[in-house]
C-alpha positions in Angstrom: 1.5 -4.8 -15.2 1.7 -6.5 -11.8 4.8 -8.5 -12.6 6.7 -5.2 -12.9 5.7 -4.0 -9.4 7.9 -4.8 -6.4 7.0 -4.9 -2.7 7.6 -1.7 -0.8 9.1 -3.5 2.3 12.7 -2.5 2.9 15.1 -4.8 1.0 12.3 -6.9 -0.5 12.4 -7.5 -4.3 9.4 -9.9 -4.5 6.6 -9.1 -6.9 3.8 -7.1 -5.3 0.4 -8.8 -5.0 -1.5 -6.1 -3.1 -1.7 -2.3 -2.9 -2.1 -0.9 0.5 -4.1 2.4 0.5 -3.2 4.9 3.2 -3.5 8.5 4.2 -1.7 10.7 6.7 -4.4 13.2 7.8 -1.8 15.7 9.0 -0.3 15.9 5.5 -3.0 14.8 3.0 -6.6 15.8 2.3 -9.1 13.1 3.3 -9.8 12.1 -0.3 -6.1 11.6 -1.1 -4.9 8.0 -1.2 -1.3 7.0 -1.1 -0.1 3.5 -1.9 2.5 1.0 -0.7 2.9 -2.2 -2.6 3.1 -5.5 -0.7 4.1 -9.1 -1.4 2.1 -11.8 0.4 4.9 -12.1 3.0 4.9 -8.4 4.0 1.2 -7.5 3.6 0.4 -8.0 7.3 3.6 -6.2 8.5 3.1 -3.1 6.3 -0.7 -2.9 7.0 0.0 -3.2 10.8 2.6 -0.4 10.6 0.0 1.9 9.0 -2.8 0.8 11.2 -0.9 1.7 14.4 -0.5 5.2 13.1 -4.2 5.4 12.0 -3.1 5.8 8.3 -4.5 2.5 6.9 -7.5 2.7 4.6 -7.5 -0.8 3.1 -5.8 -3.0 0.6 -6.7 -4.0 -3.0 -5.4 -6.3 -5.6 -2.6 -4.8 -7.8 -5.1 -4.9 -10.7 -7.6 -2.8 -8.7 -5.4 0.2 -7.7 -7.5 3.3 -7.9 -6.4 5.7 -10.7 -6.3 8.6 -8.2 -4.0 6.7 -5.8 -0.5 8.1 -5.5 
């Protein structure tokens, strides 16, 4: 499954290695988890972007993405 998933960074076509879990409390209920996919190169950048906005929840391996994550 993970070899089919690509990084969410703009213009990146690299295989994703991590799923970043996030939530915008203005739009989503607290239990809702959204996901961005990240390659090793873009994980820190994407996580930092979400952290600055207080949206970052955490990141997990591609194989451990929660079933209820959107």
